VOFILUM-651962 format. One record per atom (N, C-alpha, C): residue in one letter; atom name; x, y, z. Coordinates in steps of 0.05 Angstrom, whole numbers, plus 5000, padded with zeros to 4 digits. Layout:
# VOFILUM-651962
+-----+------+------+------+------+
! res ! atom !   xx !   yy !   zz !
+-----+------+------+------+------+
!   A !   CA !    X !    Y !    Z !
...
+-----+------+------+------+------+
//
This chain:
# VOFILUM-651962
+-----+------+------+------+------+
! res ! atom !   xx !   yy !   zz !
+-----+------+------+------+------+
!   M !    N ! 8768 ! 3738 ! 8938 !
!   M !   CA ! 8749 ! 3726 ! 8920 !
!   M !    C ! 8764 ! 3712 ! 8897 !
!   T !    N ! 8754 ! 3690 ! 8888 !
!   T !   CA ! 8766 ! 3676 ! 8866 !
!   T !    C ! 8758 ! 3688 ! 8839 !
!   D !    N ! 8777 ! 3688 ! 8821 !
!   D !   CA ! 8772 ! 3699 ! 8794 !
!   D !    C ! 8757 ! 3678 ! 8777 !
!   A !    N ! 8743 ! 3689 ! 8757 !
!   A !   CA ! 8730 ! 3672 ! 8737 !
!   A !    C ! 8743 ! 3678 ! 8710 !
!   R !    N ! 8739 ! 3660 ! 8691 !
!   R !   CA ! 8751 ! 3662 ! 8664 !
!   R !    C ! 8728 ! 3665 ! 8644 !
!   L !    N ! 8730 ! 3686 ! 8628 !
!   L !   CA ! 8712 ! 3690 ! 8605 !
!   L !    C ! 8728 ! 3682 ! 8580 !
!   I !    N ! 8716 ! 3665 ! 8563 !
!   I !   CA ! 8729 ! 3657 ! 8538 !
!   I !    C ! 8712 ! 3667 ! 8515 !
!   R !    N ! 8723 ! 3684 ! 8499 !
!   R !   CA ! 8709 ! 3694 ! 8475 !
!   R !    C ! 8722 ! 3682 ! 8451 !
!   R !    N ! 8706 ! 3669 ! 8434 !
!   R !   CA ! 8717 ! 3656 ! 8409 !
!   R !    C ! 8707 ! 3671 ! 8385 !
!   K !    N ! 8724 ! 3673 ! 8366 !
!   K !   CA ! 8717 ! 3684 ! 8340 !
!   K !    C ! 8728 ! 3665 ! 8318 !
!   R !    N ! 8712 ! 3659 ! 8299 !
!   R !   CA ! 8721 ! 3641 ! 8277 !
!   R !    C ! 8721 ! 3658 ! 8251 !
!   F !    N ! 8741 ! 3652 ! 8235 !
!   F !   CA ! 8743 ! 3666 ! 8209 !
!   F !    C ! 8759 ! 3649 ! 8190 !
!   R !    N ! 8755 ! 3655 ! 8165 !
!   R !   CA ! 8769 ! 3640 ! 8143 !
!   R !    C ! 8788 ! 3660 ! 8130 !
!   A !    N ! 8813 ! 3653 ! 8130 !
!   A !   CA ! 8833 ! 3672 ! 8119 !
!   A !    C ! 8857 ! 3656 ! 8108 !
!   A !    N ! 8871 ! 3669 ! 8089 !
!   A !   CA ! 8894 ! 3658 ! 8077 !
!   A !    C ! 8919 ! 3669 ! 8090 !
!   H !    N ! 8941 ! 3654 ! 8087 !
!   H !   CA ! 8968 ! 3665 ! 8094 !
!   H !    C ! 8989 ! 3647 ! 8080 !
!   S !    N ! 9013 ! 3656 ! 8080 !
!   S !   CA ! 9035 ! 3641 ! 8069 !
!   S !    C ! 9061 ! 3649 ! 8083 !
!   Y !    N ! 9081 ! 3632 ! 8080 !
!   Y !   CA ! 9107 ! 3638 ! 8092 !
!   Y !    C ! 9128 ! 3642 ! 8071 !
!   R !    N ! 9143 ! 3664 ! 8074 !
!   R !   CA ! 9164 ! 3670 ! 8055 !
!   R !    C ! 9181 ! 3693 ! 8067 !
!   R !    N ! 9207 ! 3690 ! 8064 !
!   R !   CA ! 9225 ! 3712 ! 8072 !
!   R !    C ! 9235 ! 3724 ! 8046 !
!   S !    N ! 9231 ! 3750 ! 8043 !
!   S !   CA ! 9239 ! 3764 ! 8018 !
!   S !    C ! 9269 ! 3764 ! 8015 !
!   T !    N ! 9284 ! 3762 ! 8037 !
!   T !   CA ! 9313 ! 3762 ! 8035 !
!   T !    C ! 9325 ! 3735 ! 8029 !
!   W !    N ! 9308 ! 3714 ! 8028 !
!   W !   CA ! 9318 ! 3687 ! 8021 !
!   W !    C ! 9312 ! 3681 ! 7992 !
!   S !    N ! 9328 ! 3663 ! 7981 !
!   S !   CA ! 9323 ! 3654 ! 7954 !
!   S !    C ! 9298 ! 3636 ! 7953 !
!   D !    N ! 9287 ! 3631 ! 7930 !
!   D !   CA ! 9265 ! 3613 ! 7927 !
!   D !    C ! 9272 ! 3585 ! 7938 !
!   A !    N ! 9296 ! 3577 ! 7932 !
!   A !   CA ! 9305 ! 3550 ! 7941 !
!   A !    C ! 9305 ! 3549 ! 7972 !
!   K !    N ! 9316 ! 3570 ! 7985 !
!   K !   CA ! 9317 ! 3570 ! 8014 !
!   K !    C ! 9289 ! 3571 ! 8026 !
!   N !    N ! 9271 ! 3588 ! 8015 !
!   N !   CA ! 9243 ! 3589 ! 8024 !
!   N !    C ! 9230 ! 3561 ! 8021 !
!   Q !    N ! 9234 ! 3548 ! 7999 !
!   Q !   CA ! 9223 ! 3522 ! 7994 !
!   Q !    C ! 9234 ! 3501 ! 8014 !
!   E !    N ! 9260 ! 3503 ! 8019 !
!   E !   CA ! 9273 ! 3484 ! 8038 !
!   E !    C ! 9261 ! 3487 ! 8066 !
!   V !    N ! 9257 ! 3512 ! 8075 !
!   V !   CA ! 9248 ! 3517 ! 8102 !
!   V !    C ! 9217 ! 3514 ! 8105 !
!   F !    N ! 9202 ! 3525 ! 8086 !
!   F !   CA ! 9173 ! 3527 ! 8088 !
!   F !    C ! 9158 ! 3507 ! 8071 !
!   G !    N ! 9171 ! 3495 ! 8052 !
!   G !   CA ! 9157 ! 3475 ! 8035 !
!   G !    C ! 9134 ! 3488 ! 8020 !
!   D !    N ! 9112 ! 3473 ! 8018 !
!   D !   CA ! 9089 ! 3483 ! 8002 !
!   D !    C ! 9074 ! 3506 ! 8017 !
!   Q !    N ! 9083 ! 3513 ! 8041 !
!   Q !   CA ! 9071 ! 3535 ! 8056 !
!   Q !    C ! 9079 ! 3562 ! 8045 !
!   T !    N ! 9097 ! 3562 ! 8025 !
!   T !   CA ! 9105 ! 3587 ! 8012 !
!   T !    C ! 9082 ! 3597 ! 7994 !
!   E !    N ! 9064 ! 3579 ! 7987 !
!   E !   CA ! 9041 ! 3587 ! 7970 !
!   E !    C ! 9018 ! 3595 ! 7989 !
!   S !    N ! 9003 ! 3615 ! 7981 !
!   S !   CA ! 8980 ! 3624 ! 7996 !
!   S !    C ! 8961 ! 3600 ! 8000 !
!   H !    N ! 8952 ! 3596 ! 8024 !
!   H !   CA ! 8933 ! 3575 ! 8030 !
!   H !    C ! 8913 ! 3585 ! 8052 !
!   V !    N ! 8889 ! 3573 ! 8052 !
!   V !   CA ! 8868 ! 3583 ! 8069 !
!   V !    C ! 8864 ! 3564 ! 8092 !
!   H !    N ! 8857 ! 3575 ! 8115 !
!   H !   CA ! 8850 ! 3560 ! 8139 !
!   H !    C ! 8824 ! 3570 ! 8150 !
!   E !    N ! 8811 ! 3553 ! 8166 !
!   E !   CA ! 8788 ! 3560 ! 8182 !
!   E !    C ! 8799 ! 3565 ! 8210 !
!   W !    N ! 8804 ! 3590 ! 8216 !
!   W !   CA ! 8818 ! 3598 ! 8241 !
!   W !    C ! 8798 ! 3600 ! 8264 !
!   T !    N ! 8808 ! 3595 ! 8288 !
!   T !   CA ! 8793 ! 3600 ! 8313 !
!   T !    C ! 8811 ! 3617 ! 8331 !
!   L !    N ! 8800 ! 3639 ! 8340 !
!   L !   CA ! 8814 ! 3657 ! 8358 !
!   L !    C ! 8799 ! 3657 ! 8385 !
!   E !    N ! 8814 ! 3652 ! 8407 !
!   E !   CA ! 8802 ! 3653 ! 8433 !
!   E !    C ! 8816 ! 3674 ! 8450 !
!   L !    N ! 8800 ! 3690 ! 8464 !
!   L !   CA ! 8811 ! 3709 ! 8483 !
!   L !    C ! 8803 ! 3699 ! 8511 !
!   H !    N ! 8822 ! 3695 ! 8529 !
!   H !   CA ! 8817 ! 3687 ! 8556 !
!   H !    C ! 8820 ! 3711 ! 8574 !
!   V !    N ! 8798 ! 3720 ! 8585 !
!   V !   CA ! 8798 ! 3743 ! 8603 !
!   V !    C ! 8792 ! 3734 ! 8631 !
!   V !    N ! 8808 ! 3741 ! 8650 !
!   V !   CA ! 8806 ! 3732 ! 8678 !
!   V !    C ! 8802 ! 3756 ! 8696 !
!   G !    N ! 8785 ! 3752 ! 8716 !
!   G !   CA ! 8781 ! 3773 ! 8736 !
!   G !    C ! 8758 ! 3766 ! 8754 !
!   P !    N ! 8752 ! 3783 ! 8773 !
!   P !   CA ! 8729 ! 3778 ! 8791 !
!   P !    C ! 8703 ! 3783 ! 8776 !
!   I !    N ! 8683 ! 3769 ! 8784 !
!   I !   CA ! 8656 ! 3773 ! 8773 !
!   I !    C ! 8644 ! 3798 ! 8786 !
!   D !    N ! 8636 ! 3817 ! 8769 !
!   D !   CA ! 8624 ! 3841 ! 8779 !
!   D !    C ! 8597 ! 3834 ! 8792 !
!   P !    N ! 8593 ! 3842 ! 8817 !
!   P !   CA ! 8568 ! 3834 ! 8831 !
!   P !    C ! 8543 ! 3848 ! 8819 !
!   E !    N ! 8547 ! 3870 ! 8805 !
!   E !   CA ! 8524 ! 3884 ! 8794 !
!   E !    C ! 8516 ! 3873 ! 8767 !
!   T !    N ! 8536 ! 3867 ! 8750 !
!   T !   CA ! 8530 ! 3858 ! 8722 !
!   T !    C ! 8531 ! 3827 ! 8719 !
!   G !    N ! 8547 ! 3814 ! 8737 !
!   G !   CA ! 8551 ! 3785 ! 8734 !
!   G !    C ! 8573 ! 3779 ! 8713 !
!   F !    N ! 8586 ! 3798 ! 8703 !
!   F !   CA ! 8607 ! 3794 ! 8682 !
!   F !    C ! 8635 ! 3798 ! 8694 !
!   V !    N ! 8654 ! 3784 ! 8681 !
!   V !   CA ! 8682 ! 3789 ! 8686 !
!   V !    C ! 8692 ! 3813 ! 8671 !
!   A !    N ! 8681 ! 3817 ! 8647 !
!   A !   CA ! 8689 ! 3839 ! 8630 !
!   A !    C ! 8665 ! 3847 ! 8613 !
!   D !    N ! 8664 ! 3872 ! 8605 !
!   D !   CA ! 8643 ! 3882 ! 8587 !
!   D !    C ! 8647 ! 3868 ! 8560 !
!   L !    N ! 8628 ! 3851 ! 8553 !
!   L !   CA ! 8630 ! 3835 ! 8528 !
!   L !    C ! 8629 ! 3853 ! 8503 !
!   G !    N ! 8613 ! 3874 ! 8504 !
!   G !   CA ! 8612 ! 3893 ! 8481 !
!   G !    C ! 8639 ! 3907 ! 8477 !
!   L !    N ! 8651 ! 3915 ! 8498 !
!   L !   CA ! 8678 ! 3928 ! 8496 !
!   L !    C ! 8698 ! 3908 ! 8486 !
!   L !    N ! 8697 ! 3883 ! 8496 !
!   L !   CA ! 8716 ! 3863 ! 8486 !
!   L !    C ! 8712 ! 3857 ! 8457 !
!   D !    N ! 8687 ! 3855 ! 8448 !
!   D !   CA ! 8681 ! 3850 ! 8420 !
!   D !    C ! 8690 ! 3873 ! 8402 !
!   R !    N ! 8687 ! 3898 ! 8411 !
!   R !   CA ! 8696 ! 3921 ! 8396 !
!   R !    C ! 8727 ! 3921 ! 8393 !
!   A !    N ! 8740 ! 3915 ! 8415 !
!   A !   CA ! 8770 ! 3914 ! 8414 !
!   A !    C ! 8779 ! 3892 ! 8395 !
!   L !    N ! 8766 ! 3869 ! 8396 !
!   L !   CA ! 8773 ! 3847 ! 8378 !
!   L !    C ! 8767 ! 3854 ! 8349 !
!   E !    N ! 8745 ! 3867 ! 8344 !
!   E !   CA ! 8738 ! 3874 ! 8316 !
!   E !    C ! 8757 ! 3895 ! 8305 !
!   Q !    N ! 8765 ! 3914 ! 8322 !
!   Q !   CA ! 8783 ! 3935 ! 8314 !
!   Q !    C ! 8810 ! 3923 ! 8304 !
!   V !    N ! 8819 ! 3902 ! 8317 !
!   V !   CA ! 8845 ! 3890 ! 8310 !
!   V !    C ! 8842 ! 3870 ! 8287 !
!   T !    N ! 8819 ! 3857 ! 8284 !
!   T !   CA ! 8816 ! 3836 ! 8264 !
!   T !    C ! 8797 ! 3844 ! 8241 !
!   A !    N ! 8791 ! 3869 ! 8238 !
!   A !   CA ! 8773 ! 3878 ! 8217 !
!   A !    C ! 8783 ! 3869 ! 8190 !
!   G !    N ! 8766 ! 3857 ! 8174 !
!   G !   CA ! 8773 ! 3849 ! 8147 !
!   G !    C ! 8787 ! 3822 ! 8145 !
!   W !    N ! 8793 ! 3809 ! 8167 !
!   W !   CA ! 8808 ! 3784 ! 8166 !
!   W !    C ! 8791 ! 3762 ! 8154 !
!   D !    N ! 8765 ! 3761 ! 8159 !
!   D !   CA ! 8748 ! 3739 ! 8148 !
!   D !    C ! 8746 ! 3742 ! 8118 !
!   G !    N ! 8756 ! 3723 ! 8104 !
!   G !   CA ! 8757 ! 3723 ! 8075 !
!   G !    C ! 8781 ! 3737 ! 8063 !
!   G !    N ! 8799 ! 3747 ! 8080 !
!   G !   CA ! 8822 ! 3761 ! 8070 !
!   G !    C ! 8848 ! 3745 ! 8071 !
!   D !    N ! 8870 ! 3759 ! 8066 !
!   D !   CA ! 8896 ! 3747 ! 8066 !
!   D !    C ! 8912 ! 3761 ! 8088 !
!   L !    N ! 8920 ! 3746 ! 8109 !
!   L !   CA ! 8933 ! 3758 ! 8132 !
!   L !    C ! 8960 ! 3771 ! 8124 !
!   N !    N ! 8973 ! 3760 ! 8103 !
!   N !   CA ! 8998 ! 3772 ! 8093 !
!   N !    C ! 8994 ! 3801 ! 8084 !
!   D !    N ! 8970 ! 3807 ! 8074 !
!   D !   CA ! 8964 ! 3834 ! 8064 !
!   D !    C ! 8952 ! 3851 ! 8086 !
!   L !    N ! 8936 ! 3839 ! 8104 !
!   L !   CA ! 8920 ! 3854 ! 8123 !
!   L !    C ! 8935 ! 3863 ! 8148 !
!   I !    N ! 8956 ! 3849 ! 8155 !
!   I !   CA ! 8971 ! 3856 ! 8179 !
!   I !    C ! 8996 ! 3871 ! 8171 !
!   P !    N ! 8998 ! 3897 ! 8177 !
!   P !   CA ! 9020 ! 3913 ! 8167 !
!   P !    C ! 9048 ! 3901 ! 8173 !
!   D !    N ! 9052 ! 3891 ! 8197 !
!   D !   CA ! 9078 ! 3880 ! 8204 !
!   D !    C ! 9085 ! 3855 ! 8188 !
!   V !    N ! 9064 ! 3840 ! 8179 !
!   V !   CA ! 9069 ! 3817 ! 8162 !
!   V !    C ! 9074 ! 3827 ! 8133 !
!   A !    N ! 9058 ! 3845 ! 8124 !
!   A !   CA ! 9060 ! 3856 ! 8096 !
!   A !    C ! 9088 ! 3868 ! 8092 !
!   S !    N ! 9099 ! 3881 ! 8112 !
!   S !   CA ! 9125 ! 3894 ! 8110 !
!   S !    C ! 9148 ! 3874 ! 8113 !
!   G !    N ! 9142 ! 3849 ! 8121 !
!   G !   CA ! 9163 ! 3829 ! 8124 !
!   G !    C ! 9175 ! 3829 ! 8152 !
!   V !    N ! 9165 ! 3845 ! 8170 !
!   V !   CA ! 9176 ! 3846 ! 8198 !
!   V !    C ! 9168 ! 3820 ! 8212 !
!   L !    N ! 9144 ! 3810 ! 8208 !
!   L !   CA ! 9134 ! 3786 ! 8222 !
!   L !    C ! 9126 ! 3765 ! 8202 !
!   M !    N ! 9129 ! 3740 ! 8210 !
!   M !   CA ! 9120 ! 3717 ! 8195 !
!   M !    C ! 9092 ! 3709 ! 8207 !
!   P !    N ! 9072 ! 3704 ! 8190 !
!   P !   CA ! 9045 ! 3699 ! 8200 !
!   P !    C ! 9040 ! 3671 ! 8211 !
!   T !    N ! 9057 ! 3662 ! 8229 !
!   T !   CA ! 9054 ! 3636 ! 8243 !
!   T !    C ! 9033 ! 3639 ! 8265 !
!   T !    N ! 9022 ! 3618 ! 8274 !
!   T !   CA ! 9003 ! 3620 ! 8297 !
!   T !    C ! 9017 ! 3631 ! 8322 !
!   E !    N ! 9042 ! 3623 ! 8326 !
!   E !   CA ! 9056 ! 3633 ! 8349 !
!   E !    C ! 9060 ! 3663 ! 8348 !
!   V !    N ! 9069 ! 3673 ! 8326 !
!   V !   CA ! 9074 ! 3702 ! 8323 !
!   V !    C ! 9047 ! 3718 ! 8324 !
!   L !    N ! 9027 ! 3708 ! 8310 !
!   L !   CA ! 9001 ! 3722 ! 8310 !
!   L !    C ! 8988 ! 3722 ! 8337 !
!   A !    N ! 8990 ! 3700 ! 8352 !
!   A !   CA ! 8978 ! 3700 ! 8379 !
!   A !    C ! 8991 ! 3721 ! 8396 !
!   R !    N ! 9018 ! 3724 ! 8395 !
!   R !   CA ! 9032 ! 3745 ! 8410 !
!   R !    C ! 9023 ! 3773 ! 8400 !
!   W !    N ! 9022 ! 3776 ! 8374 !
!   W !   CA ! 9015 ! 3802 ! 8362 !
!   W !    C ! 8987 ! 3810 ! 8371 !
!   L !    N ! 8968 ! 3791 ! 8371 !
!   L !   CA ! 8941 ! 3797 ! 8380 !
!   L !    C ! 8940 ! 3804 ! 8409 !
!   F !    N ! 8954 ! 3789 ! 8426 !
!   F !   CA ! 8955 ! 3794 ! 8454 !
!   F !    C ! 8965 ! 3823 ! 8460 !
!   E !    N ! 8986 ! 3831 ! 8447 !
!   E !   CA ! 8998 ! 3857 ! 8451 !
!   E !    C ! 8979 ! 3880 ! 8443 !
!   R !    N ! 8961 ! 3875 ! 8424 !
!   R !   CA ! 8943 ! 3896 ! 8415 !
!   R !    C ! 8917 ! 3897 ! 8430 !
!   I !    N ! 8908 ! 3874 ! 8440 !
!   I !   CA ! 8882 ! 3872 ! 8454 !
!   I !    C ! 8885 ! 3877 ! 8484 !
!   E !    N ! 8907 ! 3869 ! 8495 !
!   E !   CA ! 8911 ! 3870 ! 8524 !
!   E !    C ! 8906 ! 3898 ! 8536 !
!   P !    N ! 8916 ! 3920 ! 8523 !
!   P !   CA ! 8911 ! 3946 ! 8534 !
!   P !    C ! 8882 ! 3955 ! 8535 !
!   S !    N ! 8865 ! 3941 ! 8519 !
!   S !   CA ! 8836 ! 3949 ! 8518 !
!   S !    C ! 8819 ! 3937 ! 8540 !
!   I !    N ! 8830 ! 3919 ! 8556 !
!   I !   CA ! 8815 ! 3906 ! 8577 !
!   I !    C ! 8817 ! 3922 ! 8602 !
!   P !    N ! 8795 ! 3934 ! 8612 !
!   P !   CA ! 8796 ! 3950 ! 8636 !
!   P !    C ! 8799 ! 3933 ! 8661 !
!   E !    N ! 8815 ! 3943 ! 8680 !
!   E !   CA ! 8818 ! 3930 ! 8705 !
!   E !    C ! 8791 ! 3930 ! 8720 !
!   P !    N ! 8786 ! 3910 ! 8737 !
!   P !   CA ! 8806 ! 3891 ! 8747 !
!   P !    C ! 8809 ! 3866 ! 8730 !
!   A !    N ! 8794 ! 3864 ! 8708 !
!   A !   CA ! 8798 ! 3842 ! 8690 !
!   A !    C ! 8824 ! 3845 ! 8675 !
!   R !    N ! 8834 ! 3823 ! 8665 !
!   R !   CA ! 8859 ! 3823 ! 8649 !
!   R !    C ! 8859 ! 3801 ! 8628 !
!   L !    N ! 8871 ! 3808 ! 8606 !
!   L !   CA ! 8874 ! 3788 ! 8585 !
!   L !    C ! 8896 ! 3769 ! 8594 !
!   Q !    N ! 8889 ! 3743 ! 8598 !
!   Q !   CA ! 8908 ! 3724 ! 8607 !
!   Q !    C ! 8922 ! 3709 ! 8585 !
!   R !    N ! 8906 ! 3704 ! 8563 !
!   R !   CA ! 8918 ! 3688 ! 8542 !
!   R !    C ! 8902 ! 3692 ! 8516 !
!   V !    N ! 8916 ! 3690 ! 8494 !
!   V !   CA ! 8905 ! 3689 ! 8467 !
!   V !    C ! 8912 ! 3661 ! 8456 !
!   V !    N ! 8892 ! 3647 ! 8446 !
!   V !   CA ! 8896 ! 3621 ! 8433 !
!   V !    C ! 8887 ! 3625 ! 8404 !
!   L !    N ! 8905 ! 3618 ! 8386 !
!   L !   CA ! 8899 ! 3621 ! 8357 !
!   L !    C ! 8904 ! 3594 ! 8344 !
!   S !    N ! 8884 ! 3583 ! 8330 !
!   S !   CA ! 8887 ! 3558 ! 8317 !
!   S !    C ! 8880 ! 3561 ! 8287 !
!   E !    N ! 8897 ! 3550 ! 8270 !
!   E !   CA ! 8891 ! 3551 ! 8241 !
!   E !    C ! 8876 ! 3526 ! 8232 !
!   S !    N ! 8874 ! 3506 ! 8250 !
!   S !   CA ! 8859 ! 3482 ! 8244 !
!   S !    C ! 8855 ! 3468 ! 8271 !
!   Q !    N ! 8841 ! 3446 ! 8270 !
!   Q !   CA ! 8837 ! 3431 ! 8295 !
!   Q !    C ! 8863 ! 3418 ! 8304 !
!   E !    N ! 8882 ! 3415 ! 8286 !
!   E !   CA ! 8907 ! 3402 ! 8291 !
!   E !    C ! 8930 ! 3420 ! 8299 !
!   L !    N ! 8927 ! 3446 ! 8294 !
!   L !   CA ! 8950 ! 3464 ! 8298 !
!   L !    C ! 8941 ! 3491 ! 8309 !
!   G !    N ! 8954 ! 3499 ! 8331 !
!   G !   CA ! 8948 ! 3525 ! 8342 !
!   G !    C ! 8970 ! 3533 ! 8362 !
!   S !    N ! 8968 ! 3557 ! 8373 !
!   S !   CA ! 8987 ! 3567 ! 8392 !
!   S !    C ! 8973 ! 3584 ! 8413 !
!   S !    N ! 8986 ! 3587 ! 8436 !
!   S !   CA ! 8976 ! 3606 ! 8456 !
!   S !    C ! 8998 ! 3625 ! 8464 !
!   F !    N ! 8990 ! 3649 ! 8471 !
!   F !   CA ! 9008 ! 3669 ! 8482 !
!   F !    C ! 8994 ! 3684 ! 8504 !
!   P !    N ! 9008 ! 3686 ! 8528 !
!   P !   CA ! 9032 ! 3672 ! 8535 !
!   P !    C ! 9027 ! 3642 ! 8537 !
!   A !    N ! 9048 ! 3627 ! 8538 !
!   A !   CA ! 9047 ! 3597 ! 8538 !
!   A !    C ! 9032 ! 3588 ! 8563 !
+-----+------+------+------+------+
//
């Protein structure tokens, strides 16, 4: 049987900035420019879940379960600052780019999707002009 794709979107407004604590202000400015200052985006997050359609429910995945997994990972993001809300970013381990955050989200949400469905992709956009997907 052919698989179907469920796409769940979540929109939120959040700030972020780029800065390496081990770099000088001049180096941060050279690499990241004005992105070193906190700035706000209207983000869109998409989860692409693929699997067979359950003949009893008509669903690829339990939408309530998917929403709970998504909320558990992104709680507080709407109206917040991702540099403060994501521990790996706050500690300086990760930079809050769309590429890094898409991978980070995938790694945390993927285990919550019960088989036979599977999380195939996370797409994260900070604007209509810029976004990333993981895996590519």
